[in-house]
NUTI-139225 format. One record per residue (C-alpha): residue in three letters; x, y, z. Coordinates in pm, 1 decimal. Each point is the difference from the previous one (the first is absolute). Layout:
# residues N
<zati r="ALA" c1="X" c2="Y" c3="Z"/>
...
//
This chain:
# residues 286
<zati r="MET" c1="9563.2" c2="-5532.2" c3="2717.3"/>
<zati r="SER" c1="260.7" c2="147.4" c3="245.2"/>
<zati r="MET" c1="-25.0" c2="36.8" c3="363.5"/>
<zati r="SER" c1="-57.3" c2="380.9" c3="-25.9"/>
<zati r="GLN" c1="-269.4" c2="-25.9" c3="-245.5"/>
<zati r="LYS" c1="-189.2" c2="-264.0" c3="219.0"/>
<zati r="GLN" c1="44.9" c2="247.5" c3="290.3"/>
<zati r="LYS" c1="-152.4" c2="284.0" c3="-214.1"/>
<zati r="ARG" c1="-270.7" c2="-204.6" c3="-88.7"/>
<zati r="LYS" c1="-79.3" c2="-110.7" c3="358.9"/>
<zati r="ALA" c1="12.5" c2="362.3" c3="121.3"/>
<zati r="LEU" c1="-223.1" c2="88.7" c3="-276.9"/>
<zati r="THR" c1="-229.8" c2="-255.5" c3="70.3"/>
<zati r="CYS" c1="-12.2" c2="102.3" c3="375.8"/>
<zati r="ALA" c1="-58.7" c2="371.0" c3="-65.9"/>
<zati r="LYS" c1="-287.8" c2="-100.0" c3="-216.3"/>
<zati r="LYS" c1="-138.8" c2="-187.4" c3="282.2"/>
<zati r="ILE" c1="57.5" c2="281.5" c3="274.3"/>
<zati r="SER" c1="-155.6" c2="255.9" c3="-267.4"/>
<zati r="LEU" c1="-314.0" c2="-233.2" c3="-49.7"/>
<zati r="HIS" c1="-38.2" c2="-72.8" c3="382.5"/>
<zati r="THR" c1="29.2" c2="381.1" c3="54.3"/>
<zati r="PHE" c1="-263.3" c2="83.6" c3="-254.7"/>
<zati r="PHE" c1="-252.7" c2="-268.4" c3="145.4"/>
<zati r="VAL" c1="80.5" c2="135.1" c3="388.3"/>
<zati r="ILE" c1="-75.2" c2="341.9" c3="-121.8"/>
<zati r="PHE" c1="-312.5" c2="-108.4" c3="-211.3"/>
<zati r="CYS" c1="-158.7" c2="-190.4" c3="295.2"/>
<zati r="PHE" c1="52.0" c2="303.0" c3="214.9"/>
<zati r="ILE" c1="-184.5" c2="215.5" c3="-228.9"/>
<zati r="THR" c1="-270.9" c2="-240.2" c3="-36.3"/>
<zati r="MET" c1="-26.2" c2="-32.2" c3="393.2"/>
<zati r="ILE" c1="-25.1" c2="410.9" c3="23.9"/>
<zati r="PRO" c1="-397.1" c2="-5.0" c3="14.3"/>
<zati r="ILE" c1="16.2" c2="-285.5" c3="261.8"/>
<zati r="LEU" c1="244.8" c2="208.5" c3="215.5"/>
<zati r="TYR" c1="-214.3" c2="276.8" c3="-27.0"/>
<zati r="ALA" c1="-300.1" c2="-152.3" c3="101.5"/>
<zati r="LEU" c1="197.2" c2="-163.6" c3="286.5"/>
<zati r="SER" c1="87.6" c2="344.6" c3="88.0"/>
<zati r="VAL" c1="-344.2" c2="130.4" c3="21.3"/>
<zati r="SER" c1="-124.8" c2="-290.7" c3="166.8"/>
<zati r="PHE" c1="227.3" c2="87.6" c3="305.8"/>
<zati r="ASN" c1="-70.2" c2="400.8" c3="-10.3"/>
<zati r="ALA" c1="-220.6" c2="146.9" c3="294.0"/>
<zati r="ASN" c1="-72.4" c2="283.7" c3="-251.9"/>
<zati r="ASN" c1="-298.8" c2="-43.3" c3="-227.5"/>
<zati r="SER" c1="203.9" c2="110.3" c3="-316.0"/>
<zati r="LEU" c1="49.3" c2="-174.7" c3="-340.7"/>
<zati r="LEU" c1="238.2" c2="254.3" c3="-159.8"/>
<zati r="SER" c1="209.3" c2="276.8" c3="149.0"/>
<zati r="SER" c1="290.7" c2="206.9" c3="-97.2"/>
<zati r="ASP" c1="207.4" c2="-149.1" c3="291.5"/>
<zati r="PHE" c1="-81.6" c2="-341.4" c3="-57.4"/>
<zati r="SER" c1="266.4" c2="-269.0" c3="103.1"/>
<zati r="PHE" c1="0.7" c2="-388.0" c3="-1.1"/>
<zati r="LEU" c1="45.9" c2="11.5" c3="385.5"/>
<zati r="PRO" c1="-309.1" c2="120.1" c3="155.9"/>
<zati r="LYS" c1="64.3" c2="299.9" c3="215.4"/>
<zati r="ALA" c1="-308.3" c2="-104.1" c3="242.2"/>
<zati r="PHE" c1="22.4" c2="-372.0" c3="27.9"/>
<zati r="THR" c1="-306.1" c2="-172.1" c3="93.3"/>
<zati r="LEU" c1="-145.3" c2="-337.7" c3="4.7"/>
<zati r="ALA" c1="-370.4" c2="123.3" c3="47.6"/>
<zati r="ASN" c1="-51.5" c2="-34.7" c3="-375.9"/>
<zati r="TYR" c1="45.2" c2="-393.3" c3="13.7"/>
<zati r="LYS" c1="-205.5" c2="-11.4" c3="284.8"/>
<zati r="ALA" c1="-295.9" c2="212.8" c3="-148.8"/>
<zati r="VAL" c1="13.8" c2="-260.2" c3="-290.9"/>
<zati r="PHE" c1="-98.0" c2="-284.4" c3="236.9"/>
<zati r="THR" c1="-217.0" c2="157.3" c3="250.0"/>
<zati r="GLU" c1="-163.7" c2="287.7" c3="-178.4"/>
<zati r="GLU" c1="-68.7" c2="-147.8" c3="-321.1"/>
<zati r="ALA" c1="-150.1" c2="-339.8" c3="-147.0"/>
<zati r="VAL" c1="338.2" c2="-126.5" c3="-143.5"/>
<zati r="LEU" c1="-61.7" c2="-333.8" c3="187.6"/>
<zati r="LEU" c1="-300.1" c2="-52.4" c3="-123.9"/>
<zati r="TRP" c1="126.9" c2="77.9" c3="-370.1"/>
<zati r="PHE" c1="288.5" c2="-206.4" c3="50.9"/>
<zati r="LYS" c1="-216.0" c2="-284.3" c3="67.6"/>
<zati r="ASN" c1="-222.1" c2="49.3" c3="-302.6"/>
<zati r="SER" c1="304.7" c2="19.1" c3="-219.9"/>
<zati r="VAL" c1="140.6" c2="-312.3" c3="161.6"/>
<zati r="ILE" c1="-357.4" c2="-189.0" c3="-77.4"/>
<zati r="LEU" c1="3.7" c2="103.6" c3="-349.1"/>
<zati r="ALA" c1="357.8" c2="-82.4" c3="-68.1"/>
<zati r="VAL" c1="-1.2" c2="-331.4" c3="158.7"/>
<zati r="CYS" c1="-313.8" c2="-113.4" c3="-193.9"/>
<zati r="THR" c1="109.6" c2="172.7" c3="-314.8"/>
<zati r="VAL" c1="328.9" c2="-179.8" c3="5.1"/>
<zati r="ALA" c1="-144.2" c2="-333.2" c3="83.4"/>
<zati r="ILE" c1="-246.6" c2="-5.6" c3="-272.2"/>
<zati r="ALA" c1="224.3" c2="176.0" c3="-250.8"/>
<zati r="LEU" c1="272.5" c2="-278.4" c3="56.4"/>
<zati r="GLY" c1="-281.9" c2="-277.4" c3="22.3"/>
<zati r="VAL" c1="-107.3" c2="103.5" c3="-335.9"/>
<zati r="SER" c1="303.3" c2="105.2" c3="-190.7"/>
<zati r="ILE" c1="266.7" c2="-287.6" c3="111.5"/>
<zati r="PRO" c1="-209.2" c2="-285.2" c3="-149.4"/>
<zati r="ALA" c1="-105.6" c2="226.2" c3="-323.4"/>
<zati r="ALA" c1="361.0" c2="87.7" c3="-40.2"/>
<zati r="TYR" c1="113.0" c2="-344.1" c3="17.7"/>
<zati r="ALA" c1="-278.4" c2="-119.1" c3="-239.2"/>
<zati r="PHE" c1="100.4" c2="261.0" c3="-270.2"/>
<zati r="SER" c1="370.9" c2="-96.5" c3="46.6"/>
<zati r="ARG" c1="-30.4" c2="-394.7" c3="-25.5"/>
<zati r="MET" c1="-331.2" c2="-48.0" c3="-219.4"/>
<zati r="ARG" c1="-38.5" c2="80.4" c3="-361.1"/>
<zati r="PHE" c1="-383.9" c2="32.2" c3="-62.3"/>
<zati r="THR" c1="-196.7" c2="195.6" c3="-259.6"/>
<zati r="GLY" c1="-37.6" c2="379.9" c3="31.6"/>
<zati r="ARG" c1="291.2" c2="-19.6" c3="263.0"/>
<zati r="ARG" c1="190.3" c2="279.3" c3="-145.9"/>
<zati r="PRO" c1="-303.7" c2="241.8" c3="-104.2"/>
<zati r="LEU" c1="-131.4" c2="-36.2" c3="345.3"/>
<zati r="LEU" c1="354.1" c2="85.3" c3="200.0"/>
<zati r="ASN" c1="-2.0" c2="323.1" c3="-267.2"/>
<zati r="MET" c1="-360.6" c2="93.6" c3="105.1"/>
<zati r="LEU" c1="96.8" c2="-42.7" c3="335.6"/>
<zati r="ILE" c1="280.0" c2="241.7" c3="-1.6"/>
<zati r="LEU" c1="-186.5" c2="237.8" c3="-240.7"/>
<zati r="LEU" c1="-268.5" c2="35.4" c3="252.5"/>
<zati r="ASN" c1="260.5" c2="72.4" c3="289.4"/>
<zati r="ALA" c1="161.4" c2="244.8" c3="-192.6"/>
<zati r="PHE" c1="-281.7" c2="237.4" c3="-17.5"/>
<zati r="PRO" c1="-18.0" c2="310.0" c3="266.0"/>
<zati r="SER" c1="-201.5" c2="-131.9" c3="314.5"/>
<zati r="LEU" c1="-198.6" c2="371.0" c3="-8.2"/>
<zati r="LEU" c1="-156.0" c2="-113.2" c3="-332.7"/>
<zati r="SER" c1="-133.9" c2="-338.5" c3="157.1"/>
<zati r="MET" c1="-155.4" c2="196.8" c3="294.5"/>
<zati r="PHE" c1="-326.4" c2="70.8" c3="-110.8"/>
<zati r="ALA" c1="-61.7" c2="-350.1" c3="-133.2"/>
<zati r="ILE" c1="115.5" c2="-154.5" c3="296.8"/>
<zati r="TYR" c1="-236.8" c2="210.8" c3="229.0"/>
<zati r="LYS" c1="-284.0" c2="-96.8" c3="-219.0"/>
<zati r="LEU" c1="56.1" c2="-365.8" c3="41.3"/>
<zati r="MET" c1="75.0" c2="-3.1" c3="359.1"/>
<zati r="ASN" c1="-297.6" c2="223.1" c3="112.2"/>
<zati r="PRO" c1="-289.5" c2="-229.1" c3="-106.3"/>
<zati r="LEU" c1="196.4" c2="-286.2" c3="220.7"/>
<zati r="GLY" c1="33.0" c2="207.8" c3="300.3"/>
<zati r="LEU" c1="349.2" c2="1.0" c3="-10.1"/>
<zati r="ILE" c1="42.5" c2="365.9" c3="31.8"/>
<zati r="ASN" c1="148.1" c2="141.2" c3="312.2"/>
<zati r="THR" c1="128.2" c2="-377.0" c3="97.4"/>
<zati r="ARG" c1="355.7" c2="-127.3" c3="55.1"/>
<zati r="LEU" c1="-124.4" c2="-314.0" c3="-240.4"/>
<zati r="GLY" c1="-97.4" c2="229.4" c3="-264.2"/>
<zati r="LEU" c1="383.3" c2="159.8" c3="30.0"/>
<zati r="ILE" c1="172.6" c2="-340.9" c3="24.9"/>
<zati r="ILE" c1="-175.8" c2="-101.8" c3="-339.5"/>
<zati r="VAL" c1="119.5" c2="291.5" c3="-155.3"/>
<zati r="TYR" c1="348.1" c2="-9.7" c3="123.7"/>
<zati r="THR" c1="39.4" c2="-373.9" c3="-63.3"/>
<zati r="GLY" c1="-144.8" c2="54.7" c3="-365.6"/>
<zati r="THR" c1="266.9" c2="256.8" c3="-58.1"/>
<zati r="MET" c1="302.2" c2="-182.7" c3="165.2"/>
<zati r="ALA" c1="-64.7" c2="-365.1" c3="-107.4"/>
<zati r="VAL" c1="71.5" c2="93.0" c3="-370.5"/>
<zati r="PHE" c1="340.5" c2="126.0" c3="132.8"/>
<zati r="GLY" c1="42.6" c2="-273.8" c3="218.7"/>
<zati r="LEU" c1="-75.4" c2="-257.6" c3="-298.4"/>
<zati r="TRP" c1="273.2" c2="171.3" c3="-257.1"/>
<zati r="ASN" c1="272.8" c2="22.3" c3="263.9"/>
<zati r="MET" c1="-24.3" c2="-344.6" c3="122.2"/>
<zati r="LYS" c1="-57.2" c2="-135.5" c3="-336.9"/>
<zati r="GLY" c1="332.8" c2="126.4" c3="-135.9"/>
<zati r="TYR" c1="165.0" c2="-144.3" c3="308.9"/>
<zati r="PHE" c1="-140.0" c2="-345.9" c3="-43.1"/>
<zati r="ASP" c1="129.1" c2="34.9" c3="-346.2"/>
<zati r="THR" c1="344.6" c2="-11.5" c3="105.5"/>
<zati r="ILE" c1="-49.5" c2="-299.8" c3="215.4"/>
<zati r="PRO" c1="114.8" c2="-298.3" c3="-205.2"/>
<zati r="TYR" c1="-261.7" c2="-211.6" c3="-110.1"/>
<zati r="ASP" c1="229.3" c2="-330.0" c3="43.1"/>
<zati r="ILE" c1="-25.8" c2="21.5" c3="381.9"/>
<zati r="GLU" c1="-370.1" c2="-63.2" c3="-17.0"/>
<zati r="GLU" c1="76.3" c2="-274.4" c3="-226.1"/>
<zati r="ALA" c1="232.6" c2="-158.7" c3="211.0"/>
<zati r="ALA" c1="-230.1" c2="20.4" c3="281.0"/>
<zati r="ARG" c1="-297.6" c2="-141.9" c3="-193.3"/>
<zati r="ILE" c1="268.6" c2="-323.0" c3="-105.2"/>
<zati r="ASP" c1="40.1" c2="-22.1" c3="371.4"/>
<zati r="GLY" c1="-344.4" c2="-32.3" c3="66.0"/>
<zati r="ALA" c1="-140.0" c2="313.7" c3="110.6"/>
<zati r="ASN" c1="-320.1" c2="134.3" c3="-108.6"/>
<zati r="GLU" c1="-94.7" c2="340.6" c3="-117.7"/>
<zati r="LEU" c1="-86.3" c2="161.7" c3="353.1"/>
<zati r="GLN" c1="292.7" c2="-133.4" c3="144.0"/>
<zati r="ILE" c1="228.0" c2="161.9" c3="-284.1"/>
<zati r="VAL" c1="-179.1" c2="346.6" c3="61.2"/>
<zati r="ARG" c1="36.7" c2="-27.5" c3="347.7"/>
<zati r="ARG" c1="363.9" c2="-139.0" c3="74.7"/>
<zati r="ILE" c1="163.2" c2="108.5" c3="-303.1"/>
<zati r="VAL" c1="-129.6" c2="291.9" c3="-170.9"/>
<zati r="LEU" c1="-132.5" c2="205.8" c3="291.8"/>
<zati r="PRO" c1="322.8" c2="-4.0" c3="180.6"/>
<zati r="LEU" c1="190.0" c2="77.1" c3="-333.5"/>
<zati r="ALA" c1="-241.4" c2="315.6" c3="-69.4"/>
<zati r="LYS" c1="34.5" c2="98.3" c3="341.1"/>
<zati r="PRO" c1="174.5" c2="343.2" c3="-99.6"/>
<zati r="SER" c1="-271.7" c2="74.7" c3="-238.2"/>
<zati r="ILE" c1="-282.1" c2="-97.1" c3="238.3"/>
<zati r="VAL" c1="162.4" c2="249.9" c3="259.9"/>
<zati r="VAL" c1="37.6" c2="277.4" c3="-256.1"/>
<zati r="THR" c1="-362.8" c2="-12.1" c3="-93.2"/>
<zati r="ALA" c1="-114.5" c2="-25.8" c3="350.6"/>
<zati r="VAL" c1="202.7" c2="336.4" c3="76.4"/>
<zati r="MET" c1="-110.9" c2="193.8" c3="-301.6"/>
<zati r="VAL" c1="-358.4" c2="-78.4" c3="71.3"/>
<zati r="LEU" c1="59.3" c2="118.7" c3="380.0"/>
<zati r="ILE" c1="136.6" c2="315.4" c3="-112.6"/>
<zati r="TYR" c1="-265.5" c2="41.9" c3="-271.9"/>
<zati r="VAL" c1="-290.1" c2="-31.1" c3="255.6"/>
<zati r="TRP" c1="168.1" c2="183.8" c3="265.7"/>
<zati r="ASN" c1="74.5" c2="287.1" c3="-191.5"/>
<zati r="GLU" c1="-329.2" c2="19.4" c3="-201.8"/>
<zati r="TYR" c1="-205.8" c2="292.4" c3="37.8"/>
<zati r="ILE" c1="-251.5" c2="47.0" c3="-311.0"/>
<zati r="TYR" c1="-212.2" c2="-299.5" c3="49.2"/>
<zati r="ALA" c1="-4.1" c2="31.7" c3="375.2"/>
<zati r="ILE" c1="-103.4" c2="348.0" c3="15.9"/>
<zati r="THR" c1="-278.1" c2="-60.0" c3="-270.6"/>
<zati r="PHE" c1="-140.4" c2="-330.3" c3="122.2"/>
<zati r="LEU" c1="22.7" c2="45.5" c3="347.4"/>
<zati r="THR" c1="-160.6" c2="262.0" c3="241.4"/>
<zati r="GLY" c1="44.0" c2="98.3" c3="327.3"/>
<zati r="ALA" c1="313.7" c2="38.4" c3="240.2"/>
<zati r="ASP" c1="-65.0" c2="-346.6" c3="138.5"/>
<zati r="LYS" c1="39.1" c2="-170.9" c3="-330.7"/>
<zati r="TYR" c1="313.0" c2="207.1" c3="-135.5"/>
<zati r="THR" c1="314.1" c2="-186.1" c3="-84.6"/>
<zati r="LEU" c1="353.0" c2="159.9" c3="82.3"/>
<zati r="ALA" c1="49.6" c2="188.0" c3="-306.7"/>
<zati r="ALA" c1="-379.9" c2="145.8" c3="34.4"/>
<zati r="GLY" c1="26.4" c2="86.2" c3="333.6"/>
<zati r="LEU" c1="323.4" c2="143.5" c3="-36.8"/>
<zati r="TYR" c1="-131.6" c2="257.4" c3="-232.3"/>
<zati r="SER" c1="-279.5" c2="90.5" c3="220.4"/>
<zati r="LEU" c1="254.6" c2="102.2" c3="262.3"/>
<zati r="GLN" c1="131.8" c2="259.8" c3="-246.8"/>
<zati r="ALA" c1="-346.4" c2="87.3" c3="-143.9"/>
<zati r="GLY" c1="-212.3" c2="12.3" c3="275.7"/>
<zati r="GLU" c1="13.2" c2="132.5" c3="341.9"/>
<zati r="MET" c1="361.8" c2="-66.4" c3="52.4"/>
<zati r="SER" c1="96.1" c2="204.7" c3="-310.0"/>
<zati r="GLY" c1="197.1" c2="219.5" c3="188.4"/>
<zati r="SER" c1="192.6" c2="-264.3" c3="176.0"/>
<zati r="TRP" c1="263.0" c2="-82.5" c3="-246.0"/>
<zati r="PRO" c1="241.5" c2="-160.6" c3="268.2"/>
<zati r="VAL" c1="-295.4" c2="-226.3" c3="88.2"/>
<zati r="PHE" c1="-36.7" c2="-81.9" c3="-393.6"/>
<zati r="ALA" c1="380.9" c2="-45.1" c3="-15.9"/>
<zati r="ALA" c1="10.6" c2="-241.0" c3="295.6"/>
<zati r="ALA" c1="-279.3" c2="-199.2" c3="-123.6"/>
<zati r="SER" c1="114.2" c2="-53.2" c3="-351.0"/>
<zati r="LEU" c1="358.7" c2="-159.3" c3="135.4"/>
<zati r="VAL" c1="-190.0" c2="-211.0" c3="268.9"/>
<zati r="ILE" c1="-200.7" c2="-139.0" c3="-284.0"/>
<zati r="SER" c1="288.3" c2="-64.4" c3="-217.8"/>
<zati r="LEU" c1="179.8" c2="-193.3" c3="227.8"/>
<zati r="PRO" c1="-168.1" c2="-320.2" c3="-0.4"/>
<zati r="VAL" c1="40.1" c2="-40.6" c3="-372.1"/>
<zati r="LEU" c1="372.6" c2="102.5" c3="20.2"/>
<zati r="LEU" c1="57.0" c2="-261.5" c3="273.6"/>
<zati r="ILE" c1="-163.9" c2="-281.7" c3="-213.0"/>
<zati r="PHE" c1="223.1" c2="132.3" c3="-325.0"/>
<zati r="LEU" c1="326.3" c2="-14.0" c3="206.6"/>
<zati r="TYR" c1="-74.6" c2="-338.7" c3="134.3"/>
<zati r="VAL" c1="-64.9" c2="-137.3" c3="-364.2"/>
<zati r="GLN" c1="235.9" c2="196.9" c3="-189.3"/>
<zati r="LYS" c1="209.7" c2="-299.6" c3="-76.4"/>
<zati r="HIS" c1="-265.3" c2="-152.2" c3="-256.8"/>
<zati r="MET" c1="-77.8" c2="356.1" c3="-148.5"/>
<zati r="VAL" c1="272.8" c2="-8.8" c3="-260.0"/>
<zati r="SER" c1="-16.6" c2="-376.3" c3="-110.9"/>
<zati r="GLY" c1="-387.4" c2="30.5" c3="22.1"/>
<zati r="LEU" c1="-32.2" c2="285.7" c3="-213.8"/>
<zati r="THR" c1="266.2" c2="-59.7" c3="-280.9"/>
<zati r="ALA" c1="-83.7" c2="-378.2" c3="-42.9"/>
<zati r="GLY" c1="-368.7" c2="87.3" c3="-40.9"/>
<zati r="GLY" c1="78.0" c2="208.7" c3="-315.5"/>
<zati r="VAL" c1="212.0" c2="-248.2" c3="-191.2"/>
<zati r="LYS" c1="-254.1" c2="-188.3" c3="-208.9"/>
<zati r="GLY" c1="-363.1" c2="132.1" c3="-81.4"/>
//
């Protein structure tokens, strides 16, 4: 290959990369338009959602809408409720799914494959189909309108996801590493704590973040099983701002939407280095 051909090929490759990067920059900007729109509305002193002269830079700039979120509404109470539900659900879901995923990955027992298929089949049904059955089961136990009842529902929903995601990651960890540790005298608990769990950290982090995002944004179960503004989660409380007495204050609604999205965004940015490996490696083996 001559020097000119190499230069042409290099220039073509560079042009492809520039075109691809330009496409993704434009695509990212398009996907951010709703967020930029909500940001503009949240800083707008005029109580308007749509107008013919709308611009992303508000003409009447104000921070009063954000002040109203923290002083005039029960956002901090809803935040506390969501944090309690999220922390408890993440802890219990991981506590159940990690040992279950390791058992399904490393152990071979009768009914293993049918049980795995049954779990994923049950998780494939829309949550609305099971709403009435769950309500009938929880009502006699006094779990309706309680955080414990909602935690049980969330854990049952996300533990199956955690099991499958982490099982796929455990399958990618070479079994020879554990055998070498056994030869060196390590027991099963030491192998799991000092070898398997550190290697599976990306998958565990991803699973925890996915469970957190689910609980943070979940609306159907929260609005069905919890009544009273003092027990609302952020998703249910945010809807009440739009549907209740604050239905005319779209700037406050937009400000509250951005405020409640910020914690999850910060957590996601903090753990993003684990996201790619945790999601892709978890789908290598079934």
